[in-house]
N, C-alpha and C positions, 0 to 999 in steps of 0.2 A: 504494500500500500504506500501511497505517496508519503505517509507520515513516518515510515520506517527511518529511525534515527534522525528524524527531522522535526523540528518545531519551527513553524514558519508564519509569514504574515501577508496581508492582502492589500490591494491597491486602491488609490484614490480614483473615484469615478462618480459621475452624476446620473441620477435616475431621472428619466424624463417622465414627469408626473402626468397621469391621465392617458398615457399612450396605450393602445390596445396591445395585448399580449399575443405574440405570434404563436401558432400551434407548436413549433419547435421549442420555444421558450417555456411554454406551459408544460410540455412533456418532460423537459429537462428539470423543471422545478418539482415534479412529482417524485417524491422519494421512493415510491413503489417501483420506479424504474431503475433505482440504484442498487448496488451490490454490497452486502456486508462483507467486511474483511477483518480477520483476526490474525494478528501477527506477533507472536503465535497465539493459539487459543489458550485462554486461562479461565478456570471456572468462576473466578470472582468478577469477571467482566461479562456484561450482557448488553444487547442492543435490540431495540424494537423500532419499527418504522411504520408510519401512516403516510398517506399522500402528502400531508402538510408538515410533518415534523419527524425528527428522529430523536429518541432518547437513549443515551449511552450511560451505563451505570457501572460503578465499582462497589461491590459489597463484600466486606471481609478482606482477607489478604493473609500474608504479604504477597505482593505481585512484583516479580523481577523487573528491574529497570529495562526499558526498551520494549516492554510489552504494550501493545495497543489494540484498540478495537475501533472501527469506524466504517464509513461508507464511501464508495467511489462510484464515479459516473459511468464506468464500463464494467463488463463482467469478466474480463480476462486480464492477462498480464499487460498488454498494451492495446491501444485502439485497433491496431492492425490484426490482432489475434482475438478480438472480442466478437461475439455474435449478437450482442445487444448493449444498449446504453447510449451515452452521449459523449461527444468529443468536439474539440475545436481545432480548426485548421490553423497551422502556424503562419499561413499566408495572410491572415486577416486579424485585425485588432479585436480584442474582447475584454470585458470587465465583468466581474462577479461580486456579489455580496451575500452574506448569510448572517442571520441573527443567532445569538447564543444566550443561554442562561445557565449558570452553574450554581449548585447548592450542595451543602454538606450536612451530615447528621451522624449521630452515634460515635462521637469522639474521633473524628478523622485524624489520621497520623501519616506522615510522610508526604512526598511530593507527587503531584499528579498534574497533568497539563492538558490543554485542548489546542487544536490547531485546524487550519483551513488553508488549502493551497492548490497549486496546479503542478503538473509534471508530465513526464513522458511515459512512466510505467508504474506498475503496482508497488514495486519495491522502493520507490523513491530514489532510484539511481541518479536520475536527472530531474530535479524538482526544486520548488521554492514555495514558501508559504509563511503564514503568520501564526504565532503561538503565544499562549500565556500560561505560566506555571504557577501553581498554588501550593502553599506549604502548610500542613496541618489544618487544612480547611479555610485558609484565608490568604490574604495578600501581605507578604512580609519580605524583608530583606533576605536574599538579594533579588527577589522577583517582584519588582515594583512597577515595571513597564512591560508593554508588549514588545515582542522581538520578531525580527525577520531573519530567516535562515534559509540556506540553500545547499544543494549538492550538485556536483558535476562529476560524472563518471564514478559515482559512488564515493566521492570524496567531499567531506564537509568544507564549505566555504566560510570565510570569516563572517560571523553573524553581525547583524545591524540592529541598533536600538531604534525602536519606533517611539517617538516622543509623546506617548499617550499613557497615562497612569492606568495600571491594571484595574479591572473591574469584574464583577461577577455576572454582568450582563452587558450586551452591546452588540456591535456589528463588526464583522471581519470582512476585509476587502482584498481582492486580487485582480490585477489588470496586466494585460500583455500588449506590447507594442510591436507589431509585425515589421515595421520599418527599421527598428533598431535592435530588436531582440530583448529589449528591457522587460523585466518583470517588476512591477511596483506593488508593494504590499502595505496595508494600512489597517487601522482600527478606530473604532469610536466607542465611547462608553454609553451610547444611546442606541437602543434597538430601533430598527427601521430607518437608520440614518441614511441620507442620500449620498453622503461623501465622508471620507475618513477625516478624523481630527488630526492625524499625523500619519506619516508614511515613510517608507524607505525603499530604495530602488537598487536592484542588482542590474547594473548596466550591461547590456549585450549578452546576458547569461545564456539565453536560448541558443545563441550562435555556437556555444560550447557544448551543447547537448547533442546527442544523436537526434536525427530528424524523424519526425512523425507527428501525428495529431496529439493534442494535449488533453489530458483528463483533469477532473477536479476531485478533491476528496476532503473529508474532515474526520477528526478522530479524538479519542480520549486515550491518554497515554500515561503509564507509570514511568517516571523519569528520575534517575538518581545521579544525573550529571554533576550537580553541585551539592549533593547531600544524600539523604536517605530516600529511596523510592517509596512508593505507596505501601503502607504497612497494614492498614485496616480502617474500619469505619465505613461510612457511606458517602459516595460522591455521585452526583447526577448532572449530566450535561445535556441540555435540550437544544437542538439546532432546528431552526425554522426560517420561514420567509426567505428562502433561497430565490435570488433574482438575477437575471441577466441585465446588466446596466448598459452593455454595449456588445455588439456582435451577435452571431447566431450559431447555436450548437447544431451539430450534425447528428441525426439519429443513425445508429449503426445497424446494418442489415446482417442477417445470418451469413456465415462464411460460405464460400462456394460449394463445399461438400454438403453442407446442410441444405442449401438451395436446391442442389441436384436431387437430394433425397425427397425434399418437399415436392418437387416437380414430378418425380417418379410416382410418389404416393398419390398426387392429384390425378396423374394420368391413369393410374390403375383404378382410382375411384370413378373417374368419368367413364372409363371403359366398362366398368361393372354396371353403371347406371344405364348405359346405352345399349347393353346387350338385350335383345328381345327373347322372350321365352320361346322355346322350341315346341312346335306343334306336335302333339302326340296322336298317333293313329287310334 
C-alpha cells in the first residue's frame, strides 16, 4: 500500500463550489469501489467501508511499528495490473482532498498515525503523501505539525514540515502537476476545507518515479520511528468526503484475460438462448 513506510501529506487546491459532479468523480468518491489493504495483517487492526466513509480502528495491541491498514483506489499492485478501481494519468494535473477525524479511548498508549497520498504502487515504492502522528492519544512533542514524506525507488526522501498544527480532525490534500512532476501536499484543521492552510512540495519527484498511472490511498499506521509504536487502547480514524478538486480519474477495466473470459461466457450464453428446440417425431 502507498502508506508502507511512508507518512505523507497533501496538496493545496481549490474546490469549485456548486459544480456538478462528473460520473467518474462520483465513482471515485464511492469507497465501495476501493480496496482494503493490510500491510501486514494484524488482529488489532480493522476497517469497514460504506459508500460515504471508511472507519479504521486499532483495538488492543501491541502492534509492531510499520504495520498499517487502509484503502487504495485500485485492486492490484499497480494500475496496470489492476482489474478495477480508479487511477490518474501522469499526463494530466489532478488534486484531491479527504476529511478525517481521529478519536481515542481506553487509555491509549504508544504512537499511531494517519496518512493520505498518491503513488505508483501498492507498496509505496514511489509515493508521496501527508501524515500526522499521535502519541498516547493526543498531540504532543515531537509530533506537533503535519508532515510531508516521500519515497523514490523504495528509498525515503528527506521529509518536509507542513506549517499546520496537528489536529484530531480536518482535511488532507494532495495535488500533482503534470508539467513539472511536482507533488504538493497540505493540511487544514477544518473539515470540508476548500484549500490547505499550509503545504509542502516535492519538486519534480514524479520524474524520478517509474512511469505509470497514479493511485490514491489513506491509512492508519502503528509507527515507532521516534518512540514506542502502538501498545494498546482504542484508536479510531474516520475518513470521509473524498473529493476531486481538479482532474478526472480513470475507471479501470478488467485485464484482457478477464475480458476474453467474459466475452466467451457471453457468447456461450447467447448461443444457448438462440438454440431452438429440436422437433420430436
